[in-house]
C-alpha positions as CSV (number, residue, x, y, z in Angstrom):
1,M,82.2,-143.4,256.9
2,M,82.7,-146.4,255.3
3,A,86.2,-148.2,255.4
4,R,87.3,-150.3,252.3
5,R,89.7,-153.0,251.9
6,R,91.0,-153.6,248.5
7,L,92.1,-157.0,247.6
8,R,94.1,-158.8,245.1
9,S,93.0,-162.2,243.4
10,V,93.9,-164.4,246.6
11,N,92.2,-167.9,246.9
12,K,90.9,-168.5,250.4
13,A,90.0,-171.8,252.2
14,F,86.6,-171.5,253.6
15,T,84.7,-173.6,256.4
16,I,81.3,-174.2,255.6
17,K,78.9,-174.4,258.5
18,R,75.4,-175.4,258.7
19,L,75.5,-176.1,254.7
20,L,72.7,-177.9,253.7
21,L,73.2,-177.5,250.1
22,I,74.6,-181.2,249.7
23,A,75.9,-182.6,246.5
24,L,76.2,-179.4,244.5
25,A,78.4,-180.5,241.6
26,L,81.4,-178.5,240.9
27,G,81.2,-176.4,237.9
28,L,78.2,-175.4,235.6
29,I,75.1,-177.1,235.7
30,A,75.5,-180.4,233.9
31,A,72.7,-182.6,235.1
32,G,71.1,-184.6,232.3
33,V,67.8,-183.4,230.9
34,F,65.0,-184.0,233.3
35,G,62.2,-184.2,230.7
36,V,60.5,-181.2,231.1
37,K,57.6,-181.3,228.7
38,A,57.8,-178.7,225.8
39,Y,55.9,-175.6,227.0
40,L,54.8,-174.1,223.7
41,S,54.1,-170.7,223.3
42,S,50.7,-169.0,222.1
43,R,50.3,-165.6,220.4
44,S,47.6,-163.3,222.1
45,S,46.4,-159.8,220.9
46,F,48.9,-158.3,223.5
47,G,51.9,-160.5,222.6
48,T,53.3,-163.9,223.2
49,Q,52.6,-166.1,226.4
50,T,54.7,-169.1,227.2
51,A,53.6,-171.3,230.3
52,L,56.6,-171.7,232.7
53,P,57.4,-175.3,234.4
54,F,57.0,-174.0,238.1
55,Y,54.8,-172.3,240.3
56,S,54.7,-169.4,242.2
57,E,55.8,-170.8,245.7
58,A,58.9,-171.9,244.0
59,V,62.0,-169.8,244.7
60,Y,63.2,-168.6,241.3
61,A,65.5,-166.1,239.4
62,C,65.9,-165.3,235.9
63,S,68.9,-163.9,234.1
64,N,69.5,-163.2,229.9
65,G,66.4,-165.0,229.7
66,V,67.1,-168.4,231.6
67,F,65.4,-169.3,234.4
68,Y,66.7,-171.0,237.9
69,Y,64.4,-172.4,240.4
70,V,64.2,-174.8,243.3
71,E,61.8,-177.7,243.2
72,G,61.5,-180.7,245.4
73,G,65.1,-180.4,246.7
74,K,66.5,-179.9,242.9
75,L,68.1,-176.9,241.1
76,R,66.8,-176.9,237.7
77,C,67.8,-174.6,235.0
78,Y,65.1,-173.6,232.1
79,D,65.3,-171.5,228.9
80,P,62.0,-170.9,227.2
81,K,63.8,-170.8,224.0
82,N,65.1,-174.5,224.4
83,P,62.7,-176.2,226.7
84,D,64.0,-179.7,225.9
85,G,67.5,-178.6,227.2
86,A,66.2,-178.0,230.7
87,T,68.7,-179.6,233.2
88,E,68.5,-180.3,236.8
89,M,70.7,-181.4,239.8
90,D,70.2,-182.6,243.5
91,L,70.8,-180.2,246.4
92,G,69.5,-182.0,249.1
93,T,67.4,-179.3,250.4
94,S,64.9,-176.6,249.3
95,D,65.9,-173.9,251.9
96,V,68.0,-171.9,249.6
97,S,67.5,-168.6,247.6
98,I,68.7,-167.6,244.1
99,A,69.9,-164.3,242.8
100,A,70.4,-163.7,239.2
101,G,71.8,-161.2,236.7
102,G,73.9,-160.1,233.6
103,G,74.4,-164.0,233.0
104,T,75.3,-164.8,236.5
105,A,73.4,-167.1,239.0
106,A,74.1,-167.9,242.6
107,L,72.6,-169.7,245.6
108,Y,72.8,-168.6,249.0
109,S,71.6,-170.1,252.5
110,G,72.8,-168.9,255.9
111,T,76.3,-168.0,255.7
112,A,77.0,-170.0,252.6
113,V,77.1,-168.8,248.7
114,Q,77.8,-170.6,245.5
115,I,78.2,-169.2,242.4
116,I,76.7,-171.4,239.5
117,G,79.9,-172.5,237.6
118,A,82.5,-171.9,240.3
119,S,84.5,-174.9,241.7
120,D,83.8,-174.0,245.7
121,F,81.4,-172.9,248.3
122,I,82.0,-169.8,249.7
123,D,81.5,-169.0,253.6
124,V,81.1,-165.3,253.9
125,G,81.5,-165.2,257.8
126,G,78.2,-164.0,258.6
127,Q,74.6,-164.1,257.4
128,V,73.7,-163.0,253.9
129,L,71.3,-160.2,253.6
130,S,71.1,-159.8,249.9
131,L,73.1,-160.9,246.9
132,R,73.3,-159.3,243.6
133,C,74.8,-160.4,240.2
134,A,76.5,-158.8,237.6
135,A,78.2,-160.3,234.3
136,N,81.5,-161.1,235.9
137,H,81.1,-160.1,239.7
138,I,78.6,-161.1,242.8
139,A,78.1,-158.8,245.7
140,V,77.3,-160.2,249.1
141,L,75.7,-157.8,251.9
142,R,76.7,-159.7,255.0
143,L,75.9,-159.2,258.8
144,D,78.8,-160.6,261.0
145,P,78.1,-161.9,264.3
146,S,79.0,-158.5,265.9
147,G,75.9,-156.6,264.1
148,A,78.3,-154.9,261.3
149,A,77.4,-155.0,257.9
150,A,79.9,-155.2,254.9
151,V,79.7,-155.6,251.0
152,L,81.7,-158.7,250.0
153,V,82.7,-158.7,246.1
154,Y,83.9,-161.6,244.4
155,D,84.3,-162.6,240.6
156,K,82.9,-165.3,238.8
157,T,85.2,-168.1,239.9
158,G,84.5,-167.2,243.8
159,T,87.7,-165.0,244.4
160,L,87.1,-162.2,246.9
161,V,88.2,-159.0,244.8
162,D,87.1,-156.3,247.3
163,V,85.4,-155.6,250.8
164,I,83.6,-152.5,251.8
165,E,83.4,-152.2,255.3
166,Q,80.5,-150.3,257.5
167,K,81.8,-147.9,260.0
168,D,80.2,-145.1,260.7
169,D,77.2,-145.4,258.2
170,I,74.8,-148.1,258.3
171,L,75.2,-150.0,254.9
172,L,71.6,-150.0,253.3
173,D,71.7,-151.8,249.9
174,C,73.9,-152.3,247.3
175,G,73.5,-153.4,243.4
176,F,75.0,-153.3,239.7
177,Y,74.3,-151.3,236.8
178,S,75.3,-152.0,233.4
179,S,78.1,-150.6,231.5
180,D,80.3,-151.0,228.4
181,G,83.1,-150.8,230.4
182,G,82.9,-153.4,233.2
183,D,80.5,-154.2,236.0
184,L,79.5,-150.7,238.2
185,M,78.4,-151.2,241.7
186,W,76.6,-149.1,243.9
187,T,76.1,-149.1,247.8
188,L,73.6,-146.9,249.9
189,S,74.3,-146.0,253.5
190,L,72.8,-143.9,256.1
191,S,74.6,-141.8,258.5
192,S,74.2,-143.0,262.0
193,S,75.2,-139.5,263.7
194,A,73.5,-136.8,261.5
195,A,70.4,-135.1,263.4
196,T,68.3,-135.1,260.0
197,P,68.6,-138.3,257.3
198,L,71.8,-138.2,255.3
199,T,72.3,-141.0,252.8
200,T,75.6,-141.6,250.9
201,L,75.5,-143.0,247.4
202,T,78.8,-144.4,246.3
203,T,79.7,-146.0,243.0
204,Y,82.7,-148.6,242.3
205,S,84.1,-150.1,239.0
206,Y,85.5,-153.5,238.7
207,L,87.2,-153.9,235.4
208,K,89.5,-157.1,234.2
209,Q,93.1,-156.5,233.9
210,S,95.3,-159.4,233.2
211,N,92.6,-161.5,234.2
212,E,92.6,-160.1,237.7
213,S,89.6,-157.5,238.6
214,V,90.9,-154.2,239.7
215,A,88.5,-152.2,242.0
216,T,88.0,-148.5,241.7
217,M,85.7,-146.0,243.8
218,S,84.3,-144.0,240.9
219,G,81.9,-141.3,242.6
220,V,80.0,-140.2,245.7
221,I,76.7,-138.5,246.2
222,T,75.2,-137.3,249.5
223,V,71.4,-136.6,249.7
224,Q,70.2,-134.6,252.7
225,N,66.9,-134.5,254.8
226,Q,65.2,-137.1,253.3
227,L,65.4,-140.8,252.8
228,V,66.3,-142.5,249.6
229,D,64.0,-145.2,248.2
230,R,65.5,-146.3,245.0
231,V,68.2,-145.4,242.7
232,V,67.8,-145.3,238.7
233,F,71.0,-145.5,236.3
234,T,71.2,-144.6,232.8
235,K,74.0,-144.0,230.4
236,N,74.0,-140.4,231.0
237,S,72.2,-140.0,234.5
238,I,71.7,-141.2,237.9
239,F,67.9,-140.6,239.1
240,I,67.4,-140.8,243.0
241,S,64.0,-140.9,244.3
242,G,63.8,-139.9,247.9
243,T,60.9,-139.4,250.4
244,E,60.1,-135.7,248.8
245,Q,61.9,-135.3,245.6
246,L,63.2,-137.1,242.4
247,M,66.7,-135.9,241.9
248,R,68.8,-136.1,238.7
249,C,72.5,-136.3,238.8
250,D,75.1,-136.6,235.7
251,A,76.3,-140.2,235.3
252,G,79.8,-138.8,235.9
253,I,78.9,-137.9,239.4
254,S,79.9,-134.5,238.5
255,G,77.0,-133.0,240.6
256,E,73.3,-132.6,241.2
257,S,71.2,-131.2,237.8
258,W,67.6,-130.7,239.4
259,R,65.0,-131.8,241.6
260,L,61.2,-132.3,241.4
261,L,58.9,-132.5,244.3
262,T,57.3,-135.9,244.6
263,Y,56.2,-135.6,248.4
264,G,53.4,-138.1,249.3
265,Y,54.1,-140.6,246.4
266,K,56.9,-143.3,246.2
267,M,58.6,-144.6,243.0
268,T,58.0,-148.4,242.3
269,D,59.2,-148.8,238.9
270,S,61.0,-147.2,236.1
271,S,61.7,-147.4,232.4
272,T,64.7,-146.5,230.3
273,S,64.4,-147.9,227.2
274,A,62.7,-144.8,225.6
275,A,64.0,-141.6,224.6
276,R,62.8,-140.1,227.8
277,P,63.2,-142.2,231.0
278,V,59.9,-142.7,232.7
279,F,59.0,-143.2,236.3
280,L,56.0,-144.8,238.0
281,F,54.8,-143.2,241.6
282,V,52.1,-144.6,243.7
283,P,50.6,-142.8,246.9
284,R,53.0,-143.5,249.6
285,G,51.4,-146.6,252.1
286,E,49.5,-148.1,249.2
287,E,52.5,-149.9,247.4
288,D,50.5,-153.4,247.9
289,E,46.9,-152.3,247.9
290,T,44.5,-152.4,245.1
291,M,45.3,-149.1,243.2
292,N,43.2,-146.1,241.8
293,M,45.4,-143.6,241.1
294,V,49.2,-143.4,240.0
295,K,51.5,-140.8,238.6
296,L,53.5,-141.0,235.6
297,Y,57.0,-138.6,235.6
298,S,58.7,-138.6,232.4
299,A,62.1,-136.3,232.3
300,D,64.7,-135.4,229.8
301,E,68.2,-136.4,230.6
302,A,69.4,-132.3,230.6
303,A,71.0,-130.1,232.9
304,Q,68.0,-128.2,233.5
305,P,64.5,-129.5,234.6
306,A,62.5,-130.6,232.0
307,A,60.2,-133.2,233.1
308,S,56.2,-133.8,233.0
309,A,53.7,-135.4,235.6
310,R,50.6,-136.9,234.5
311,T,48.0,-138.6,237.0
312,V,46.7,-141.7,235.8
313,Q,43.1,-142.7,237.1
314,L,43.4,-146.7,236.6
315,K,40.6,-148.9,236.0
316,E,38.7,-150.6,238.6
317,G,40.1,-154.0,239.5
318,V,43.5,-153.2,238.8
319,H,46.1,-155.0,241.2
320,S,49.4,-154.9,239.3
321,I,51.3,-152.1,237.5
322,M,54.5,-151.7,235.8
323,L,56.4,-149.9,233.2
324,C,57.4,-151.8,230.1
325,S,59.1,-149.9,227.5
326,G,58.1,-146.5,228.2
327,K,54.3,-147.3,228.7
328,L,52.2,-148.3,231.8
329,A,50.9,-151.5,231.9
330,A,48.1,-152.3,234.4
331,F,46.7,-155.8,234.8
332,S,43.2,-156.9,236.7
333,D,42.0,-160.7,236.8
334,T,40.4,-160.2,233.2
335,K,41.9,-157.4,231.5
336,L,45.7,-155.6,230.7
337,Y,45.5,-151.8,230.1
338,I,47.9,-149.9,228.4
339,Y,48.6,-146.3,229.1
340,S,51.0,-144.3,227.2
341,A,53.7,-142.1,229.0
342,A,51.3,-139.0,228.9
343,G,48.8,-140.9,230.7
344,K,46.3,-141.7,228.3
345,L,44.7,-145.2,227.7
346,S,45.9,-146.6,224.4
347,A,44.8,-150.1,224.3
348,T,42.9,-152.9,226.5
349,Y,43.2,-156.5,226.0
350,E,41.2,-159.4,227.2
351,L,43.1,-162.0,229.0
352,D,42.5,-165.9,228.3
353,F,43.5,-166.6,231.8
354,S,42.7,-165.3,235.5
355,C,45.4,-163.2,236.3
356,S,45.8,-162.9,240.2
357,G,49.4,-161.1,240.0
358,A,51.9,-160.1,237.4
359,K,55.5,-159.1,238.1
360,K,57.8,-157.2,235.7
361,L,60.9,-159.1,234.1
362,S,62.5,-156.8,231.8
363,E,61.3,-153.9,229.7
364,N,59.1,-156.0,227.3
365,E,58.5,-159.1,229.6
366,V,56.1,-159.9,232.4
367,I,55.4,-163.1,234.6
368,C,51.8,-163.5,235.2
369,E,50.4,-165.4,238.0
370,S,47.1,-167.5,237.6
371,S,44.5,-168.1,240.5
372,D,45.8,-171.8,240.7
373,G,49.3,-170.3,241.1
374,A,50.6,-171.5,237.3
375,L,53.1,-168.9,236.0
376,R,53.6,-167.7,232.3
377,L,55.7,-165.7,230.8
378,I,54.1,-162.7,228.5
379,K,56.3,-161.0,226.2
380,L,54.6,-157.8,225.3
381,K,54.2,-156.7,221.6
């Protein structure tokens, strides 16, 4: 099991070692406008597309429609809705990573973390393996010098509010999911002593009370005899995709409702904006290859299993697929194909650029890469 230390709001002085993020200002990005030219949007038959001011090799992240990217040793902030208001600031290095979500963004490199808007750097005391952001908190998955992992939760000011330590179980991942009641976080851990795979999903809530974050463990789900690939949260459900089955649990962690056999396939995406959540499965081991056939699972959020599976034969040349607003979007070099949740081809669009790759940004937004590395934001209609 994992040990957990709950901390009150206490500011610690951190010693920053090997810190390469030189001259990062204290506070929000407030450097002057750096004169990015206005990247005008244009309408296409499939929606609106906007050229982005950085290329595919750039380190970037997006939150609430705002892009943060590193280019030429500078951190830049770009809002496609206000291109003339773009800002920049010197970092002194390009060797950083960016995480963003819920309107919060953070930089990290080695053992150092900087929350954009916070006044101080954070030394997390070990290697940052991953970082997740929510509206009011960030979670850092850290590996300390002894090889033990832990999840460190900070509020937006950089104050440490919770530590979830690895003991008998191996911490694999963590993340946040949206809620009206505050930031909700989940962790995924794997038993190191069980004879067969035993994965535990634990959820935590972080609520603001009297300007302090109050941490509470809210639920635990155990999955036996298979590994967990992906976890999807909705208002009423928690869907867990394992190596053999898709499982539904009540959002209140009151227990498992049903399972569907998905052996031989792996979930790569989900869409929860429609009345029925839709899940995209591809043949296991072929996630990064040119795809010929995929499966769509559409499920009711009910106590009894009510799901349909559809096999979709993709058009030749499709290299990027994702679910947007309950539909399957499939990109080739020259075309965009739209399939319904029932697996039927409903629309085909000619692209006015050569698309070498596409990545989902939100339920109705996709970032497409051209053959020269240029990026454009596609808002599907």
